[in-house]
N, C-alpha and C positions, 0 to 999 in steps of 0.2 A: 517532668522533663521533655516528653514528647510535645505537649502542648506549647511550651516555651519555645522550643525549637521551631515549630511551625509559625509561631507568632513572629520570631526573628526573620525566617525565611521570606515571609510576607513584607515584613517592613523593608527588607534589603532590596526585595525585587520590585518594590513599588515606585513609580514615578515621583519626583520630588514634588510635584505640584499637589499631590493628594494629601489631605489633612488626616491626622491620626484617627479622628472620629469616623470619617467616610471611607477610608481605605478598607478594603475587604481584609478580614481576619480568618485565615484559614482553620485555625483551631475551632471556630464556630461551626465551619462546613463539616469539620470532623465529628463534632457532637451530634450534629444531626445524622450523619452516616453511621455512627454508633449506635443512636437510638433505633434506627431502622433495622440495622443488622442484629444487635443484641437483644433489644427490648421486644421487638417484633418478629424477627426472624425471616424466613422464606415468605414471600409475598406473592404467590402465583395469582393470576387473575381470577376474579369472581370468588375470592375468599374472604373470611373475616380479617386475615393479616393485612391483604391489600387494602380493605377498607380502613383497618387501623393506620396504615402508612398514610392514606389520603387525609385522614383526621389530623395526623401530626402535622403535615404540611399546613393545612387549613388553619390550625391553632397557631402555628408559627407566623403565618401571615397576619393573623388578627392581633397577636401581640406586637407586631410591627406597626399596626393601625393602617394596613393595606387593605381596602375592600376586597372581598373575594366573592366568587360565584361557583356554582357547581354545574358542570355539564355532564349529564348522563351519557355513558357510554352507549346503552341501549343495544339496538340490533343494528349491525353495520355489515353491509356486504364487502368482502375482502375480493377484488376481481384476481382473475387468473393472471399468471405471470407466464409469458411466452418470450423465448429467444429464437425468433425466426419461426420454423414450424415445431421446434420442440417446446413442449409444456413443462415448465419448471414447478408451477403449483397450481393446483385447480381452484377455481372460484368458490366461494363458500360465504355463508352469512354467520356471523359470530354474534351471540347476544350475552352481554355482560350486565350485572347489576352493580357495576363500579361507576364512579364519578371521576372526571377530570377536574383538578382544582385549578382556577384560574384567577389571578391577581393583577390589577393593573395600576402602574405608577403613571401619572399624567406629566407630561413637561411642564417645567416651571417657566422656561422661556425658550426661544428658538423656534424651530420648524415644527415641533410636535408631531402630528400625524405625517405619514402613516407610520405605524408603530414598528418597533423591534419586537418580534415574538420569540421567547427562549424557552424551550420544552427539555423537559427530563423525566422519563417514565418512572414510576414508583414500583411498578411491578417485577417479579423475577419469575424464572421457570420453578417449577416444583422442586423442592429440596435443596435450592441453591440460596446461601445466605445473601448473595447479591450485593457485595460490598463495592466492586469495581463496576458491575453490572446490576444496580445502578445507583446504590445508595450514595456514593461520593458526588455523583452528578446532582443529585436532588439536594445534597448539602450545599454545593455550589450555587445552585438556583436560589436557595433561601438565603444564603450569606450575600450573594450578588444583590437580591432584592434589599436587604438591610442597608448595605453599603450606598446603594444608588438613593434610598429613601432619605438618607442622612446628607445628601449632596445639596447644596443650596441652589445649583443650576443644572438642571436636567434639560439637555436640548431636544430629547426625543420621548414619546411615549415608549413606555416598555410594558409588555404583557408578559407575565411568567405563567406557565402552565406546567403542572405536575400531571402527566398524563397516565391513563388507565390503559391496560391491555396492550401494551406495545408488544409483548412476547406472543401474542397470539394473532398479529395481523394489524398492529398499528390502529387498534379499534378506537381508543380514546383520541387520538389524533385525528382520526377521520371525522368522528362527531363534532370535535371542535372545529375543524376546517368547514365543515358543512354549515355551522352555526355562523361562524365569522364572515363579515363583509370583506371579500377579497381585497378592495380598494383600502381597507383599513389597515392591512399588513404590507409593510415595506420589505420585509425580510423574516424568515423563520430559521432559527438556529437550534439543532438537536444537539444536546449534551448526552452522550451515551458512551459508556466505557471510559469514564473519566479517572485518572488517579495512577495509571502505570507510569514507570520511570521512563524519562525520555521526553523527546520534542512533542508539542501539540500537533496532532495530524489533522489536515484539513481534507474533508471528503464531500461528495455530492455536488461538485462544480459542473452543475449542468449548463445548457446553453442559456438559460436565464441569467447567468453570472457572467457578465463580460469583464474587460479590463477594468472599468471604473469599480466594480465590486472587489476585484482582486487587489486593486490599489489601496481601497479602504481597509481591507482585511490585513494587507501587509503594513499599512500604517499604523493600526491598532497594535500589531505584535511589536512593531519597533517602539511606539511609545511606551508599552508595557515592558519592553526588553525581554520578550519571550520567544524562544525558538519555535518555528512553526514550519511544518513541511506538507507539500502536497504531492504525494507520489504520482508519477505520471500514469501509471496502469490504472489507478483510481480515477484520474481525470478522464481518461478514455472511456471507461465504463460508465462514468457518470453522464457523460456526453451522449454516447451512442446507445446505452441501455439504462435509461434512468428508471425503468420498471423494476430494476434488481435492488434499488435503495431499500435498506432493511431498517432504517431507524425512521423516527417520526417526520423528519424532514422530508421524506419522500413523498408523503400526501400532499404537501403544499407544492412541491415540485410539479405534482400532476396537475395541479391547479394554475399553473402558470405563474406561481410566485416565487421569487428568488428565495432559495433555501440552501442550507449546507449543514453539515455535521462536523462537530468537533470530538475528537476522542484521543487516547493515548495508545499507540500500538504496543508500546512497551518493549523490553529487550528481546531481540529475536524477531520482532515485528508481529508476533501472535501472543495471544493469552491463553495458554494451556488450561487454565482454571476456569475459563468462560463457560457459563451454564453448569457449573459443577459445584460439590460440596465444598471444595477448596477455596472459593471465591470469597474470602473472609477479610477482615479489616487488616490483617497483616500484609495484604497485597497492595494496599493504598499507600503511594508515595506522597509525602508531604509536599516536596517541592513542586510536583506535578499539579497538585490541587491548588497550590498559591499561583502557578503560571496560568491555569485555566481562569481562576478569578481575575488575575490582572488583565488578561487579553480581553474579557468579556467586558470588564469596567471601562476599559479603554475605549472599546468599540461603541459602547452606549454613549460615552461622553463626547464622543467626536461631534464637533458642532456642524459639521457639513451635512447638507441634505443628503437623504439617502438616494442612491443611483436609480434610474429607472430600470425596468426589467430588460435583461439583455445587455446591449451596448456591445462595443467592438470585440470580437472574440479574442482571446488571449490564453496563453499557457503559462502556468508556473513552473519555471524550469529549476532544477535541483542544484544551482550555483549559488555559492556564497549564503546569504540569508534567504534565498529565494529571488530568482530573476523573472520578472513578469515581462513576457515579450509578445506583442501582438502577433497574432496568427499571420497577417500579412508579412510581416517581417521574418517569420519563421519560414513562410514559403518562399520567399526570395532567398533566404539563406540556403534553403534545401535546393533551390534551382541552381544556385551558384556551384553547390557541392556536385551535383549530377554533372554539370557542363565541367568541372574541373576533372572529374574521373574520367570523362570521355576524352579530353585534351590529353591528359597523362597517359591514357591508354593508347591513344594514336601516336604519340611521340615515342612510346615503347616500343610499339609495333614497327616503327621505322628503323629501329636499331638492330644491330647484330646479323645474324646469318640469314639466307633466304628463307621464305616463309614456309617452304613445303617441308624441310627439315624440323622447323621449330613447331609446325602442327603436329607433327608425328610424335615429337617429344613430348610436347604438352598432353597430348592423348595419352601416352604411356605413364605420364606423371598421375594424370587423373585415373587411371586404371589401378595404379599402385595404391593410391589414396583410397579408393573406394574399397578395394580388397582389404587393406588394414581396417577400414571402419567396419567392414562386414564381419571381419574376424572379432572385432571388439564387441560389437552388437551379439554375435553368437555367445561368446563367452559371458556377457552380461546376462542373457537369457538363461543360460545354463545355471549361473550363480543363483538367480531369482527362483528358478525350480528347484534347485537343491536346498534352498532355504524354506520352501513352501510358504513362502511370504511375497505378497505382490508387489511391494516396494521396500526392499531393506535398506535401499539407500537413503531414504527420505529422513531417517533419524539422524544421519551425520553425513549430509550432502557434500560438505566441504572436503572431508577425507575421501569419500568416493570419487570426487571430481578429480582430485590430484592423482589417485591411483590409476584412474581410468585413463587419463591423458598420459601419465608416464607410460603405461601399457601401449597406447597408441605411438607415442614417440619412439618407443623400443622398436616396434613393427617397422615403422618408416625408416628408422635408421638402419635396420638390418636389410631393408630393401634398396637403399641408397646406392651401393656399388652398381646395381643393374641399370642405373639411369645415367652414370657418369659418362658413358660412351656417347650420349646424345647431347645436342647443342641447347642445354638448358642454363639460362642464368639466373639470378637470385630474385628476379621480377616475379609478381605474383602470377601473371599469367592472365590471358583473357579469361578462361573458365572461371577463376577464382573472383575476378573483379565483377563479372556478369552476375554470378551467383550471390554475391554480396550485395550488389545494387538492387536486384529484383526487389526484395521485402521494403527497401526504402522508397523505391518508385512507386509501388503499389500503394502503400501507406500515404505517400503524397498525394497519389492521384485521387484517392478516396477522402482527401482531407484530414487524416489522422496526423497531423502536423506535430502533435506532442510526442510522437514516437518515431516519425520518419527519419528524423535526423540522426537516431542512434545507428541504424544500419548504413546511412550515407556517410557518417563520420568514419565508420569501420572501412567502407569502400575507398574513401579517399586515402586513408592510410595504406591499403593495399595497393592502390594506384601508384602511391609514391614509391613503391618498392622497385617499379621499373626505371626509376631515376638513379638508382644505386648501382654502384659498381663492385664494392668491397663486401664479402659474405658478412664480417662483423656489423658493418654499417646497416646491411639488410636485415640482420637479426634484431638489431635495436629498433629499426623502424618498424619490423613486423611485431615486435613486443608492445610497442606504442599504439599500432593499428588495432591490436587485439583488446585494448582497454574498453571500447564500447561493447564489444562481444561478451567480456567478462561481467559486465553489468546485466547482461541478459540471463546469466547463468548463477548469479549471486545466490549463494546457499540460503540465506533468508528469504530471498524473493521466492524461491522454490517452495520452501516450506510453506509460507504465507499463502501461496497459490493453493497448495495442496489442502491447507487448513480451511480456506474458505470454498472449496470445492471447484475451484477452476482447473485443477490438475487431476485428470482421471486417474483413480486407483489402478494399480496394474501397470501404468506406464513406466518402462524402464528409464535409466538415467542416460544410458548410452543413445537411444534415439534423439532426447533432447540436446546432447552435446553435438550429435553429429550434424543436426539440422543447423545449429548455431555456429559451429566451428568448422564446418566443412570447407568454406572459402579460405579461411586462415590455414587450415591443415593442407589444402592444395598448395598454399604458398609456402608452407613450412617444407613439404615434400621436395619442391624445387631448391629450396635454399639447403637443404640437407645433401642433395645431389651435388652441390658445389663444394662441399666441404671434404678436405682430404681426411677423411675418418678412417682409423686403423681398424684391423679385424678385432682387437682387444677392445677398443671403444665401442663397437658394434655389439658385441657380445655382453659387454658391461650394461648398455642401455637396454638390451632385452631382459637381461637378468633383473636389473632394477625395476622395470615395469611389471614383469611378472610377480616379483617378490612383492611389491607394494600392493597389487591388487590382491593377491592371496591373504597378505597380512590384514588389509581392511576387511575382507570376506570373513576371515576367520574371526576377527575382533567383533564384527556385527553380529555374528552367529553365537558367539559367547557373551556380548555385553548386551544385548537386546532382548532378553529372554522374556521380560514382562510384556513386550509387544510381539507376541505370537501372531499368526496370521488371524485367527478368530478374534483377538483382542483388536487388532488394527482394523478389521473388517466392521467391528461394532463402534469403536470409540475413535478411530482415526488418530491423529498424533497425541491426542489426550492419554492414550495407552501408556505413553512415556512416563506419566506420574505415577504409575503403578496403581494398585487397588487403594482405594480410600479407606481411611481409618475408620472403624465403625463408631 
């Protein structure tokens, strides 16, 4: 029944122009994945199992009548990785007795060369069945080869590479890149972590991939009717720190060849079974395998010539099915946003009472807000110390964010009467607008246009508060203004950053919230001071905040017992899975 469901999904998702014979059939990809996971098992580099996996791939290509060659991994130097002065990993030489299996399908007509290179690694870490990482991708590679071989018209040469030693330093891909003529390769696509539910994720968008490349990728996704995402943080890291790419495409990026990585982040944006004994066949989602096949099939059959290296810089924005905006347009929009903030701020400054009392009132509101945040930071630190856990909040950040903000609002509400005697209006105030604007201006100045618009959009919203006169309208405007800030503290984003090592272990939640939400909380303090709150309402707000925080802290202490401090230090978020069955 599972194979039938897979076949139906593939047929429903495939564009109407494909014939039944040439359309990829995901149940075939599943069978290859099953053979690697069940018949061979864990396939660590330089093992008999890894070599058995290579033979499986070679035999599959041979049955298809596609000529193959073996590229020995041999001894490859894996260069050190640095971020600034910080050493991420030391350089080393890795020697393997494994081979990368390479198969080539020539174009039948059209542009032919340069070729599309598609890679999927066959090895795993020790002890991992390697279903999602990376048997499903190998199955996709082989089934894609079969479907393209059956196509009567192929406009591009396509090279398939089942690489060796990816888990120990992209060793097989390094050997392959050293052998191939760079002019022969138009683009390299790495398939790694294929098969989790959810949209296909685009990673590795370095400076070699400009607007023409993004347009081509989006066109393939539209043709295949496949949802695809390109997280903004991934785009920034890939542009600024391409040395951190951890899949086979990174080797080709280093050599100046356009290259990107396709994978599935899955629910919650992280795959807790990654590199573990639970990475088994039951983790592979049929629809995701079909989507990957459809996307790659459409990309390979696009008759347009492959774009040259680079091109006009562009950003894939998360609007609709993906909005591709040239960086020049992004810069212009961000410049307009900065100018709008300044204009709104000047207009607000010309209203109301003389400036001296307003400056005093604004300073007092800032002091109250800072004291409230300092109290929250202290409570957060005490809670973490009592748990003897460096980051208790990371296991349920959504609940912790709500509880922490309720506590903050309670404290600010309690302090609101002290501010009522001062001439405060519902506007955000100069300090809030300036603090919100600084990150956006800095990012725009350094050309990080993929992210600069987020704090600038937040700033525009806060600036607009100065044009409101009614507290209820101001509250609505503040809620809208906070939407970009919420995107920065999205619980899944925080967990993803922690899982991939970008969030230091031991960092509390309150400091993150304070940095992101301080401008909005300054505006909120001023707004609360304009509201006629009764003593009962203030007491209720404080009680609700304290009760919410205590409830979440107690629930965390009782509910996360498998994630002790030692378990978290050893396994990170994977400790949430509990001990593996023997």
